[in-house]
C-alpha positions as CSV (number, residue, x, y, z in Angstrom):
1,M,71.7,127.6,80.5
2,T,71.1,124.1,79.3
3,K,75.0,123.4,78.6
4,T,75.8,124.2,82.3
5,L,72.9,121.8,83.5
6,L,74.2,118.9,81.3
7,T,77.6,119.7,82.4
8,A,76.8,119.8,85.9
9,L,74.6,116.8,85.4
10,A,77.6,115.0,83.9
11,L,80.2,115.9,86.4
12,S,77.9,114.5,89.2
13,V,76.9,111.2,87.8
14,L,80.5,110.2,86.7
15,P,82.4,109.7,89.9
16,G,79.3,107.1,90.7
17,F,80.6,105.2,87.6
18,A,84.0,104.9,88.7
19,L,83.1,103.9,92.0
20,A,80.9,101.3,90.6
21,A,83.6,99.8,88.5
22,G,85.5,99.2,91.8
23,C,89.5,99.8,92.1
24,N,91.9,97.8,90.2
25,Y,94.7,98.6,92.0
26,G,97.0,96.0,92.2
27,A,94.9,93.5,90.4
28,G,97.1,90.9,88.8
29,P,96.4,87.2,88.2
30,K,94.5,86.2,91.3
31,Q,96.3,84.0,93.7
32,T,94.7,81.0,95.8
33,T,96.4,79.4,98.6
34,V,95.4,76.4,100.8
35,S,95.8,77.0,104.2
36,T,96.6,73.3,105.2
37,C,96.9,69.9,103.4
38,A,96.2,66.4,104.7
39,D,98.6,64.8,106.8
40,G,101.8,63.4,104.8
41,Q,100.9,65.9,101.9
42,I,102.5,69.3,100.9
43,Y,101.2,72.0,98.8
44,D,102.8,72.1,95.0
45,T,102.8,75.5,93.6
46,A,103.4,74.2,90.5
47,T,99.9,72.1,90.3
48,Q,98.6,74.5,92.7
49,S,97.3,71.5,94.7
50,C,98.4,69.1,97.7
51,V,100.2,66.4,96.8
52,D,101.8,63.4,98.6
53,S,105.2,64.0,100.3
54,L,108.1,62.3,99.1
55,A,109.9,62.4,102.3
56,S,109.6,59.5,104.4
């Protein structure tokens, strides 16, 4: 009887831990983007920041 109760308790608690851990589906390196740069600047993906545009 005790073994059955412990098994039932474990089966009812474990899904909650899985939900608390969160979903890592598609989790790779976080990517950040800049929506706009100041006038005369463009977004440089190498440095991940806005840089002055070389075009005149």
